[in-house]
C-alpha positions as CSV (number, residue, x, y, z in Angstrom):
1,M,-74.1,17.9,49.3
2,K,-74.9,21.7,48.7
3,N,-71.0,22.2,47.9
4,R,-70.5,19.1,45.7
5,P,-72.5,17.5,42.8
6,V,-75.0,14.8,43.7
7,T,-73.7,11.2,43.3
8,I,-75.7,8.1,42.9
9,K,-74.0,7.0,46.3
10,D,-76.0,9.9,47.9
11,I,-79.1,8.4,46.3
12,A,-78.4,5.2,47.6
13,Q,-77.8,6.3,51.2
14,Q,-81.0,8.4,51.3
15,L,-83.3,5.5,49.8
16,N,-81.2,2.8,51.9
17,I,-80.3,0.8,48.9
18,S,-77.4,-0.4,47.1
19,V,-75.4,2.0,44.7
20,S,-75.7,-0.8,41.8
21,T,-79.7,-0.7,42.3
22,V,-79.4,3.1,42.0
23,S,-76.9,2.8,38.9
24,R,-79.6,-0.1,37.3
25,A,-82.6,2.3,37.6
26,L,-80.7,5.4,36.2
27,R,-79.8,3.4,33.2
28,G,-83.4,2.1,32.8
29,S,-82.7,-1.6,33.5
30,T,-86.1,-3.7,33.6
31,D,-85.0,-6.0,36.4
32,I,-85.8,-3.2,39.2
33,N,-89.0,-2.9,41.0
34,A,-91.0,-0.4,39.4
35,D,-91.9,1.6,42.7
36,T,-87.8,1.5,43.6
37,K,-87.2,2.8,40.0
38,K,-89.8,5.4,40.4
39,A,-88.2,6.6,43.9
40,V,-84.8,6.7,42.2
41,L,-85.8,8.9,39.4
42,D,-87.8,11.2,41.6
43,L,-85.3,11.6,44.0
44,A,-82.5,12.2,41.2
45,A,-84.6,14.7,39.6
46,E,-85.3,16.4,43.0
47,L,-81.6,16.6,44.2
48,D,-80.6,17.7,40.1
49,Y,-78.5,14.7,39.6
50,Q,-76.4,14.7,36.8
51,P,-74.4,11.7,35.7
52,N,-70.5,11.7,35.7
53,S,-69.7,11.4,31.7
54,I,-66.2,11.3,32.3
55,A,-66.4,8.8,34.9
56,L,-68.9,6.7,32.8
57,S,-66.5,6.9,29.9
58,L,-63.7,5.2,31.9
59,V,-66.2,2.4,32.8
60,K,-67.7,2.0,29.3
61,S,-64.5,3.0,27.3
62,R,-66.9,5.2,25.8
63,T,-68.6,8.7,26.0
64,N,-71.9,9.8,25.2
65,I,-70.5,11.3,22.2
66,L,-71.7,10.3,18.6
67,G,-69.3,11.1,15.7
68,V,-70.2,12.1,12.3
69,I,-68.0,12.8,9.3
70,I,-69.3,14.5,6.1
71,P,-67.5,15.4,2.9
72,D,-68.3,19.1,3.1
73,V,-70.3,21.0,5.7
74,A,-71.1,23.8,3.4
75,V,-73.2,21.5,1.2
76,Q,-77.1,21.9,2.2
77,F,-77.8,18.2,2.0
78,F,-75.2,17.2,5.0
79,A,-76.2,20.2,7.1
80,S,-79.8,18.8,6.8
81,A,-78.5,15.5,7.5
82,I,-76.7,16.5,10.4
83,S,-80.0,18.0,11.7
84,G,-81.6,14.6,11.5
85,I,-78.8,13.0,13.4
86,Q,-78.9,15.4,16.1
87,E,-82.5,15.2,16.3
88,V,-82.5,11.5,17.3
89,A,-79.0,11.5,19.0
90,S,-80.1,14.3,21.5
91,A,-83.5,12.7,22.0
92,A,-81.4,9.6,23.3
93,G,-78.7,11.5,25.5
94,Y,-76.0,11.9,23.0
95,N,-74.1,14.8,21.9
96,V,-72.9,14.9,18.4
97,M,-69.3,15.8,17.2
98,I,-69.0,16.9,13.4
99,C,-65.9,16.5,11.3
100,Q,-65.1,17.6,7.7
101,S,-63.2,15.3,5.5
102,N,-63.4,18.0,2.7
103,E,-63.3,14.8,0.1
104,S,-59.8,13.7,1.2
105,E,-59.2,10.1,2.2
106,Q,-56.4,11.2,4.2
107,T,-58.5,14.0,6.2
108,E,-61.1,11.4,6.6
109,V,-58.7,8.9,8.4
110,N,-57.4,11.6,10.4
111,N,-60.9,12.4,11.5
112,I,-61.4,8.9,12.4
113,Q,-58.3,8.7,14.7
114,A,-59.6,12.0,16.2
115,L,-62.9,10.9,17.2
116,L,-61.7,7.6,18.6
117,S,-59.3,9.5,20.9
118,S,-62.2,11.2,22.1
119,R,-63.7,7.9,23.1
120,V,-67.0,8.4,20.9
121,A,-69.6,5.8,21.2
122,G,-69.8,5.4,17.4
123,L,-69.6,6.7,14.0
124,I,-72.2,8.1,11.4
125,V,-70.1,8.8,8.0
126,S,-70.7,9.8,4.5
127,V,-67.7,8.6,2.3
128,S,-65.3,11.1,1.0
129,G,-65.1,11.2,-2.9
130,S,-61.2,10.4,-2.8
131,T,-61.3,7.4,-0.6
132,V,-59.7,4.2,-2.0
133,S,-59.0,2.1,0.8
134,T,-61.3,1.1,3.2
135,E,-59.0,0.0,5.9
136,H,-59.6,2.8,8.2
137,F,-63.3,1.7,8.2
138,K,-62.5,-2.1,8.7
139,M,-60.6,-1.1,11.9
140,L,-63.5,0.2,13.3
141,R,-65.4,-3.1,12.8
142,R,-62.5,-5.1,14.5
143,K,-62.7,-2.7,17.3
144,G,-66.1,-2.9,17.9
145,I,-66.9,0.5,17.2
146,P,-70.7,1.1,15.6
147,L,-70.3,2.4,12.1
148,I,-73.2,3.9,9.9
149,L,-72.8,4.9,6.3
150,F,-75.2,7.3,4.8
151,D,-75.6,8.6,1.2
152,R,-72.1,8.0,0.1
153,V,-71.4,4.3,0.9
154,R,-69.4,1.7,-0.3
155,D,-70.4,-1.7,-1.0
156,D,-67.0,-3.0,0.3
157,I,-67.5,-1.7,3.9
158,E,-69.6,-4.1,6.0
159,A,-71.8,-1.7,8.0
160,S,-75.4,-0.5,8.1
161,K,-76.3,1.9,5.6
162,V,-78.8,4.6,4.8
163,I,-79.3,5.5,1.2
164,V,-81.7,6.5,-1.3
165,D,-82.9,4.7,-4.1
166,D,-80.3,6.1,-6.8
167,Y,-81.4,3.8,-9.5
168,Q,-84.9,4.6,-9.7
169,G,-84.0,8.2,-9.1
170,A,-81.7,8.4,-12.0
171,L,-84.0,6.2,-14.1
172,A,-87.0,8.6,-13.7
173,A,-84.6,11.7,-14.6
174,V,-83.3,10.3,-17.8
175,N,-86.8,9.0,-18.9
176,H,-88.0,12.4,-17.9
177,L,-85.2,13.7,-20.9
178,V,-86.4,11.5,-23.3
179,A,-90.1,12.5,-22.6
180,V,-89.0,16.1,-23.2
181,G,-87.7,15.2,-26.7
182,C,-83.9,14.5,-25.9
183,K,-82.0,12.1,-28.1
184,R,-78.3,12.6,-27.2
185,I,-78.1,12.5,-23.2
186,A,-75.0,12.9,-21.6
187,H,-74.3,12.0,-17.8
188,L,-71.9,13.6,-15.3
189,A,-70.9,10.7,-13.3
190,G,-69.3,10.7,-9.9
191,P,-66.6,9.2,-8.0
192,E,-65.9,5.8,-9.6
193,K,-65.7,4.0,-6.3
194,L,-68.9,5.1,-4.7
195,Q,-72.2,3.0,-4.8
196,I,-74.3,6.1,-5.5
197,T,-72.1,6.7,-8.7
198,A,-72.6,3.2,-9.8
199,N,-76.2,3.1,-9.0
200,R,-77.1,6.5,-10.8
201,K,-74.9,5.5,-13.8
202,N,-76.8,2.3,-14.2
203,G,-80.1,4.2,-13.8
204,Y,-79.0,6.6,-16.6
205,L,-77.7,3.4,-18.7
206,D,-80.9,1.4,-18.3
207,A,-83.2,4.3,-19.2
208,L,-81.1,4.8,-22.6
209,R,-81.7,1.0,-23.2
210,Q,-85.3,1.0,-22.4
211,N,-85.9,3.8,-24.7
212,N,-83.8,2.4,-27.5
213,I,-81.1,5.0,-27.3
214,P,-77.5,3.9,-28.2
215,V,-75.2,4.3,-25.3
216,D,-72.0,6.8,-26.5
217,E,-69.2,6.3,-23.8
218,S,-67.8,9.6,-24.8
219,F,-71.4,11.0,-23.4
220,I,-70.2,9.8,-19.8
221,K,-67.3,12.0,-17.9
222,H,-66.5,11.2,-14.2
223,V,-66.2,14.8,-12.6
224,D,-66.5,13.5,-8.9
225,F,-68.7,16.1,-7.3
226,D,-66.4,19.3,-8.5
227,R,-68.0,22.0,-10.2
228,Q,-65.0,23.2,-12.3
229,K,-64.7,19.7,-13.7
230,S,-68.2,19.5,-14.6
231,I,-68.0,22.9,-16.3
232,D,-64.6,21.6,-18.2
233,A,-66.5,18.4,-19.0
234,T,-69.7,20.3,-20.3
235,N,-67.2,22.4,-22.7
236,D,-65.8,19.4,-24.1
237,W,-69.3,18.1,-25.1
238,L,-70.2,21.6,-26.3
239,Q,-67.1,21.7,-28.6
240,S,-67.7,18.6,-30.2
241,E,-69.7,17.9,-33.3
242,N,-72.0,15.5,-31.5
243,R,-73.3,17.9,-28.9
244,P,-75.6,16.8,-26.3
245,D,-79.2,17.9,-25.8
246,G,-79.6,16.6,-22.5
247,I,-77.5,16.3,-19.4
248,F,-78.0,14.3,-16.5
249,A,-76.0,15.1,-13.5
250,I,-75.1,13.2,-10.6
251,S,-75.5,16.0,-8.0
252,D,-77.2,19.6,-8.0
253,R,-73.7,21.1,-7.7
254,V,-72.4,19.1,-10.9
255,A,-75.5,20.5,-12.6
256,I,-74.9,24.0,-11.9
257,G,-71.5,23.7,-13.3
258,A,-73.0,22.4,-16.5
259,M,-75.4,25.3,-16.3
260,L,-72.7,27.6,-16.2
261,A,-70.7,26.4,-19.1
262,I,-74.0,26.2,-21.2
263,K,-75.0,29.7,-20.7
264,A,-71.3,30.8,-21.2
265,A,-71.5,29.5,-24.6
266,G,-74.6,31.3,-25.5
267,L,-76.9,28.3,-25.5
268,R,-80.3,28.1,-24.2
269,I,-81.5,25.9,-21.1
270,P,-83.7,23.8,-21.8
271,Q,-84.3,24.8,-25.6
272,D,-80.9,23.7,-26.5
273,I,-79.8,21.6,-23.9
274,A,-82.2,20.0,-21.0
275,L,-80.6,19.7,-17.7
276,V,-81.3,17.5,-14.7
277,G,-79.5,17.4,-11.4
278,F,-80.0,14.9,-8.3
279,G,-80.3,16.5,-4.9
280,N,-82.7,19.2,-4.4
281,E,-80.4,21.4,-2.8
282,A,-81.8,25.2,-1.5
283,T,-80.2,26.7,-4.6
284,S,-81.4,24.9,-7.2
285,S,-85.0,26.3,-7.3
286,I,-83.5,30.1,-7.3
287,L,-81.4,29.6,-10.4
288,D,-82.4,30.8,-13.9
289,P,-83.9,28.8,-15.0
290,A,-84.9,26.8,-11.8
291,L,-83.2,23.3,-11.9
292,T,-85.2,20.2,-12.4
293,T,-83.8,17.7,-9.8
294,V,-84.3,14.4,-8.1
295,M,-85.8,15.2,-4.3
296,Q,-84.1,13.2,-1.7
297,Y,-85.2,13.4,2.2
298,P,-81.8,14.3,4.1
299,V,-83.2,14.9,7.3
300,E,-84.9,11.8,7.4
301,M,-81.9,10.0,6.0
302,G,-80.0,11.5,9.0
303,R,-82.7,10.4,11.5
304,S,-82.6,6.7,10.1
305,A,-78.7,6.8,10.5
306,A,-79.1,7.9,14.1
307,R,-81.7,5.3,14.7
308,L,-79.4,2.5,13.4
309,F,-76.7,3.4,15.6
310,L,-79.0,3.3,18.7
311,E,-80.2,-0.1,17.4
312,Q,-76.6,-1.2,17.1
313,I,-75.2,-0.1,20.5
314,Q,-78.1,-2.3,22.1
315,V,-76.4,-6.0,20.5
316,E,-72.9,-7.5,21.1
317,P,-70.7,-6.6,18.1
318,E,-70.3,-10.3,17.3
319,D,-74.1,-10.4,17.2
320,F,-74.5,-7.7,14.9
321,T,-75.9,-7.9,11.5
322,P,-75.7,-5.0,9.2
323,Q,-78.9,-3.5,7.6
324,T,-79.6,-1.2,5.0
325,I,-82.3,1.4,4.8
326,V,-83.3,2.7,1.4
327,L,-85.4,5.8,1.1
328,E,-87.6,6.6,-1.8
329,T,-86.9,9.4,-4.4
330,K,-89.0,11.8,-6.2
331,L,-88.5,13.8,-9.6
332,L,-89.1,17.5,-9.3
333,V,-89.8,19.3,-12.4
334,N,-88.6,22.6,-13.3
335,K,-88.0,24.8,-16.2
336,S,-84.1,23.8,-16.8
337,S,-85.7,20.6,-18.5
338,D,-89.4,21.2,-19.3
339,R,-89.7,22.9,-22.7
340,S,-93.5,23.7,-22.0
341,L,-92.6,25.9,-19.4
342,N,-90.4,27.9,-21.1
343,K,-92.9,29.0,-24.0
């Protein structure tokens, strides 16, 4: 035994019980006598027993690997979400394998195929901005692979989801712009297929209506999550006769693009144009001026996604019912919108 790894057969022989009893005890089954389970766990610890993950994966057709696909690993939001996922997954005995779609549908498809080849136990995904087809996600459902979507979700994908209250966050952001005196409020929107785009856009539109501000379709531009597209869209507005006096952006990254364009035009923020983002990225507070943003909580979002995965693997695929967790948001007011802070 000293020259090879300890097996469950070794534990069974020492305790004079069956291999299946040892296996069930190690898995935490409730149909094992408490004293027997304690004896198994104590001996396993004494002998430094380590499960054979390869053999286990062959039996289960799964490993203890949880696959995660995000659009951009360099974005702080996703890095923080991964921390939350890893915290919960690691505590449950899962390793996390991370892939980046780089906002590409094809790369997202390739990532899924690679993770399936690694026999992952499930996937947690934030959908890429360019994804049109959802067939690769529907395939996971047919295969019985647990799928959890977070932040970037689609309403045409049947899966459990973790999102923030994008609508209320956007509503609060635009109401704030109105409160500081803005009357011509533009919106830099995201990819049209994503649910967060629709929810944040609806919050923007309803805030205008509630404040009796006419909706001007020329003040809505879909720039995906691309900073350069944000700069170009903002420049178009700045060169028009009807320049906006406030801008609500779908993300902080997009808002920073607008900020660069406004500054390059020689205009003041917020005196000439007030600006609000969404996401509370780390860089937002060190900008000049500091960016007003809608706070969301990516670490908790990641934790919630991992917990949903752990719940889903406990039920048979045919008995699974998707659920959606909605986390609250909070408006964080900074100098990019509050003119009283810039006097």
